[in-house]
C-alpha positions in Angstrom: -0.4 -0.3 0.1 1.5 3.6 -1.1 0.7 6.5 1.3 0.7 10.1 0.7 1.2 12.7 3.4 0.9 16.5 2.5 3.5 18.2 4.8 3.3 22.3 5.4 6.1 24.7 6.1 5.1 27.0 9.1 6.0 29.2 12.0 7.8 27.2 14.7 4.8 26.5 17.2 7.7 27.7 20.1 8.2 31.1 18.7 6.5 34.0 19.5 3.5 35.2 16.9 4.6 38.5 15.9 2.0 41.1 14.3 3.3 42.9 11.3 3.8 47.0 12.0 0.9 47.6 9.3 -1.4 44.8 10.3 -1.3 42.9 6.9 0.0 39.5 8.2 2.2 37.8 11.0 6.3 38.6 10.9 8.0 35.5 9.3 11.6 36.6 8.4 14.8 35.6 10.5 12.5 33.1 12.3 12.7 29.5 12.5 9.7 27.4 10.6 9.4 24.1 11.1 6.7 21.4 9.7 3.1 21.8 11.0 2.9 20.1 14.3 -0.3 18.4 12.6 1.8 17.1 9.7 4.0 15.5 11.8 1.3 13.4 13.4 0.2 12.2 9.9 3.9 11.3 8.8 4.2 9.3 12.4 1.0 7.5 11.5 2.1 6.4 8.1 5.7 5.3 9.1 4.0 3.3 11.7 1.7 1.7 9.1 5.2 1.2 7.3 7.0 -0.5 10.2 3.3 -2.6 10.9 4.0 -4.1 7.3 0.8 -2.8 6.2 2.2 0.6 3.9 4.7 -0.3 1.6 6.0 3.0 0.5 5.5 6.9 2.0 5.3 9.5 -0.3 5.8 13.2 1.1 4.3 16.2 -0.6 5.1 20.0 0.2 3.7 23.4 -1.9 5.9 26.0 -1.2 9.2 27.8 -1.9 12.6 26.9 -2.3 13.1 26.4 1.6 9.9 23.6 1.9 12.6 21.2 1.2 13.9 21.5 4.4 10.0 20.2 5.9 10.2 17.4 3.3 13.9 16.4 4.8 12.3 16.1 7.9 9.7 13.8 6.6 12.3 11.7 4.9 14.3 11.6 8.2 10.7 10.4 10.0 10.5 7.9 7.5 9.6 8.4 4.4 10.6 7.4 1.3 10.4 9.9 -1.5 9.3 13.6 -1.5 7.7 16.2 -3.7 7.9 19.7 -3.7 5.6 21.7 -5.5 6.9 24.5 -6.3 5.7 27.8 -5.8 6.4 31.7 -3.8 2.9 32.3 -3.9 0.6 32.8 -1.2 -1.6 29.3 -1.6 -5.2 29.3 -0.3 -6.9 25.9 1.0 -9.0 25.0 -2.5 -5.9 25.4 -4.6 -3.8 23.6 -2.5 -6.0 21.1 -2.1 -6.3 20.9 -6.2 -2.4 20.9 -6.6 -2.6 17.8 -4.4 -5.3 16.2 -6.6 -3.0 16.8 -9.5 0.2 15.0 -7.1 -2.4 12.0 -6.0 -3.7 11.5 -10.1 0.4 10.8 -10.6 1.3 9.5 -7.3 -1.9 6.6 -7.2 -1.8 6.8 -3.8 -4.0 4.1 -1.6 -4.3 6.6 1.4 -3.8 10.2 2.2 -2.9 11.1 5.5 -2.8 14.7 6.4 -3.2 16.9 9.6 -6.3 18.4 10.4 -5.1 21.6 9.7 -2.8 24.4 9.6 -1.5 26.3 12.5 -0.5 29.4 10.7 -4.2 30.0 9.3 -6.2 27.2 11.3 -8.4 26.6 7.9 -9.3 22.9 8.7 -10.3 22.8 5.2 -7.9 21.3 2.4 -8.7 17.7 3.7 -12.2 18.6 3.1 -11.7 19.8 0.3 -9.6 17.1 -1.3 -11.4 14.4 -0.4 -14.8 16.0 -2.2 -12.5 16.4 -5.2 -11.2 13.1 -5.4 -14.4 11.3 -5.0 -13.0 9.7 -1.7 -14.1 8.5 1.4 -12.8 10.7 4.0 -12.2 10.5 8.1 -11.3 13.9 10.2 -9.6 14.3 13.5 -8.7 10.8 13.4 -7.6 9.1 16.8 -6.9 5.7 15.9 -6.5 4.7 12.5 -6.6 0.6 11.3 -6.5 -0.6 8.1 -8.0 -3.7 7.6 -7.2 -5.5 3.8 -9.0 -3.0 1.7 -10.9 -0.8 4.1 -9.6 2.1 6.9 -11.3 1.7 10.1 -11.3 5.0 11.9 -11.8 6.5 14.8 -12.5 9.9 15.6 -13.1 12.6 17.7 -17.0 14.5 17.7 -18.5 17.0 19.9 -20.3 14.2 21.9 -17.2 11.6 22.4 -15.6 9.2 20.0 -16.9 7.9 16.4 -15.9 4.9 14.1 -16.4 5.1 10.6 -15.5 2.1 8.6 -14.7 3.2 4.8 -13.2 1.4 1.3 -9.5 2.7 0.4 -8.3 4.9 -1.2 -9.4 7.2 1.0 -8.3 10.6 3.0 -7.7 11.1 6.8 -6.7 13.4 8.8 -5.1 13.5 11.8 -6.1 15.1 15.3 -3.6 15.4 18.7 -4.3 11.8 20.2 -3.0 9.8 17.1 0.4 9.4 18.5 3.6 11.1 19.4 5.6 12.1 16.7 9.2 10.6 16.5 12.5 12.3 16.8 14.4 11.7 13.5 18.2 10.6 14.4 20.9 12.2 13.4 21.4 8.7 11.7 18.4 8.6 9.6 18.5 12.7 8.8 22.0 12.1 7.1 20.1 9.1 5.3 17.5 11.9 4.6 19.8 13.7 2.0 20.2 10.6 -0.4 16.3 10.4 -0.4 14.6 11.2 -3.8 13.4 14.6 -3.5 11.3 15.3 -6.5 10.7 19.4 -7.8 7.4 20.0 -9.6 6.7 23.7 -10.6 3.3 24.3 -9.3 2.6 26.3 -12.6 3.2 22.9 -14.7 -0.2 21.6 -12.8 -2.5 23.5 -14.5 -3.9 24.9 -11.6 -4.9 29.0 -10.6 -3.4 30.3 -7.7 -5.1 33.6 -7.9 -6.6 34.2 -4.7 -10.2 34.2 -3.9 -10.0 35.7 0.1 -8.6 39.0 1.3 -6.8 39.6 4.4 -8.5 42.9 6.1 -6.4 43.2 8.6 -4.0 41.0 11.9 -4.1 41.5 15.3 -3.0 40.5 18.2 -6.0 39.1 20.7 -7.0 41.7 23.6 -4.8 41.1 26.5 -6.4 39.7 29.6 -7.9 41.8 32.5 -5.5 41.2 35.4 -7.4 39.1 38.3 -8.0 40.2 41.3 -9.5 38.7 44.8 -12.5 38.7 46.5 -13.3 39.1 50.1 -16.4 36.7 50.3 -18.9 34.2 48.5 -21.2 37.0 48.1 -18.3 39.7 46.5 -17.7 36.5 44.5 -21.4 35.7 43.3 -22.1 39.8 42.6 -18.9 40.2 40.5 -19.9 36.9 38.1 -23.6 38.4 37.8 -23.4 41.8 37.6 -19.5 42.1 35.9 -19.1 38.6 34.1 -22.3 38.1 33.4 -21.6 34.4 33.1 -24.2 33.8 36.0 
């Protein structure tokens, strides 16, 4: 079985986010970039399936500038076999990402796509759903457990009321949630081996997908600062503040 895992280069989760002075977006210059954490979970799950003998090949795919090669090399060091960079310097919206991925999937012909449920930079949580719709494949989002049984996938997913278990025929699209697994750290020997693994570069323009933006960011701003807490002298005073100031009761 062949698994395709899309991965995205985003601002590292441990870096403090700074809004640009003109409010047009987030400052990225000279800051550490890493693989989207949800995509790390997707790569880990694909590697686990390969280690269990379920999968035979893992292809990592990223869409972005030349620097996204570093993200793909991380995926290769974690256990992916080959990688494809869809090269573009433009900002690509979720629908365009899904269309580009569809084009790569038509070339690679995988049996399963595992991807992060969302990217931590835009938090759109749209690409997996759009990709499944474009492909006409079944989908399972927010997966917390994945079992492959022959030609079908059994996925436990997190919903508001608890857990839901879905069974679907392959090929399918699965998006990962936080509790699916804990991604491994790539060892130094594997990092060195990743440098020799195949990494193909494809020009996004050659895939026949329009990257023209359809969304406009009006403004970007930091969240409002939280007001400092205060001490109360009695239960009656606490109830009064909850009722008249916080208005939660």
